[in-house]
N, C-alpha and C positions, 0 to 999 in steps of 0.2 A: 469180477464182479456178478452180481445175482442177476437173474433174468429180468427182475421186475425194475432193476436199475438200468438195465440195457434196452429194453424194449421202449418204443416210442408210446407214451400214454396218452389215451383219448379221455379228456375232462369233461367231454359232454354228458357222459352217463346214458347216452341215448344208444340201446341195443335192440336190434331187430331180432324178435325171439323165432323168426322161421329162418333167419342166417341171412348171409349176402353173398349175391353172386359179383365175382369180381375178375378182373384181368390183371396178369402180370406182364409189367414191361420189362422185366429182368431178363425174361427168357427168349424175348423177342427181337434181339439185337444181332447183326452180324458186323463184325469187323474183319477186314481183310487188309493186305498189304498189296499195293498194284505199283508196277514199274511206272514210271514218270514218263519217260519219253519213247521207249522202244515200242514198236508196234508189230504183231499183235501184242497188246498188253499182257506180262505175266501177272497171274494172281496167286497169293498165298493166303489160304484162310488161317485167320487167328482165333476168332471165336464165333462160334454159331456158323450158320450157312443162310445161302439165300431162302430156304424154306423156314427160318426161324420165325415165328410168329407170336404175339402176344397170347399167352395161354388163359383160358378162362377157368377159374376154381371157384368154390363155395366154402364160405367158413360159417358152422353154426355155433351158436353160443351154448354154454351149459351153466346149470344153476349150481351153486355151492352153498349147501346148508350145514350149519353149525350147531350143536346142542350141548348145553352145559346143565346136567342135572345134579341137584343137590337136595339133600333132607331139609325140611324146613329149619330143623333145631341147628343145622350146621351151615346154613346159608348166611352169606355176608352181605353187608349194604351195597359194596360196590362190585358184586359178581358179574353183573350185566357190563358194567365199564370196564372191568378187567378184561372179560371175555371178548369185549370190542377189540381191546388193543392186541391181545394174543392171537385173534383171528386174523388181524390184519398183519401181523408179524407173520404168519403161517401161509399167507397168500403165496409167496414165491415158491414154496413147495409145491402146494396144489396145481398152480399153474405149470411149473416143471414137468409135474407127474402128466398133467393133461396134454402136454405138447408130445408126449412119447406115446399115447395111447389113442384108439379110437373113441374120441369122448362124446361125440353125437353122431346118430346116424345122418350119413349124407356129407359130413363134414370132412374137408381134405386138407385142412392145417394141422398135420401131424407127421411125425417122422416115419411112419408105416404106411402111407397113402402111397397107391400105385403109380403116382406120378412123381414120386421122390426118386432121384438119382442115388445109386449106392456104389461104393468101391468094395473090394474084397478086403478083408480081415482073416488073415492066416492063422492067428491064433491069439491068445491073451498073454504073451509075455510084453514087457515094456518095449522091445525092439520091435515086436510084430504090431502093437499099436500105433508106434511112433510112424511105421512105414505106411499102415493104413491111413493115419490123418494126413500126411503128405500126400499120399495118392488121392485123398478126398479133396484136399487143397487145390490140387493140380485140374482135377476133374470140374471143380467149382470154376477156377479160372478160365477153362476152356469153354465153358456153357452158360456162365452167368454174367450180366454186368448190372453192377449195383452201386449206389452212392456208399462210401466208407469201405469198400472192398469186403472179402470175407471174413466172417465172426466163427470164431470156434466155439462150440458148446461141448463141455466135458462134464460128465459125472465126476462127484468129489473122489470117488475112489481111485479114478485115474489120475488125480492131479499130482501126487507124490512121485508116482514112476515118470510122468512126463517131465516133471522139473530135474529128476536124476538122471534122464537122457538128454536133458538140454534144449527141450522143444520150449519149455516155459521159462520165463523170468522166475527167480526165487520166490517173489510174491504171488505167483500164479496168475496174474492180472492180464499178462499178453504173451504172446509167443515171442521167442527172441528175435523174429523177423518182423515183430510189431502189430500183428494181428491182435484184436480184442478177444479176449476169452471169457466167455460165460459159463458160470458154475451155478447149478442148481442142485439141492439136495433131492428134489423129484426126478433128475436124471437118472439116479442110481435105481430106479424102480426097474428099468429096463437095462442099464449099463451099458448104453450105446453113445458114441461120440457122433457128432455131425457138425456140418457148415451150414451157415445162411448167409443171407444179406439181411436188411433191415427187417426188424419184427415190430408189430403193432399189437398191444393188448389192451383190451377195453375191460373195464370194470365198472359195474353199476353201483348205485347206492347201497350201502349195508344196511339192511333194515333189521331192527331189533326188537325183541318182546320177552317179556318174562311170563310164563303162564304158571299160576299157582294150582295145586292138584289137591283138593283137600281130601279125597278118597285115599291117596297113597301118602299123604302128608308130605309132600316133597313139591320142589318148583322146577320148571324147566325153562332156561334161558335160551332163546333160540335168535340165530343170526343168519341171515341169507342174502344172497346176492347173485347177479349174472356175471359172467366173464366171456371173453372172446378173444382168441388168439388170431392174428391175421398175417399171414405168409404165405406165399405162394410156394405150393409143394415143388413144383420144378426148380425152383431156386434153393433148395435143400439138397445137400449130398451126404447121406448116411454113410457111415464107416462100418461095414460088416452087415449082415442079413438082419432082417427084422423077425423075432420069433415071439 
């Protein structure tokens, strides 16, 4: 599925331009096995440890601006309406790209943040990618607790190979062990796979304007909005190094 289909939407349209300071419950959990009757009790750690605490993180929104420039003699009456629909359809690509880069100073909700976990990717063959993805899933399970379990995020260029090696169902919608798979064209800008728990995306109202320019005999259709990706960096497990 697309990133915008998977992420929990925020319908309020309220975005704090300075960003939000949040805490992550997903990384502050300890789960262990304890012998029921024997004393002293034997303990086996399963997820986290007694030092696991909710982690603080900051998310900062970013502006998305779009421009459709047309000569006055070539302009069509529905240019602005068409551009609005096309802009909406392009948001998944833009948001996926923003998930993979440092989109705003101070924001930690992206896959290259210092608090993101990672596993080794030995190479770029399908077998090596499969091994890295499975290692990432194991690392996620050992360190994160979240509703819905781990979610695999894949660049589109990885999907055919992962279907071929049996990781994904033929439609690419899930792994063969049942994990949700999110595919965004924007992920191919960095070409990195990663695991997360739930993700929330806020998108503000899309503002529109048509600006005629008599001097150059053209017009500019302008669209802009703010968006924010909310996900705890410690709940992300990246497959491979970030470059």
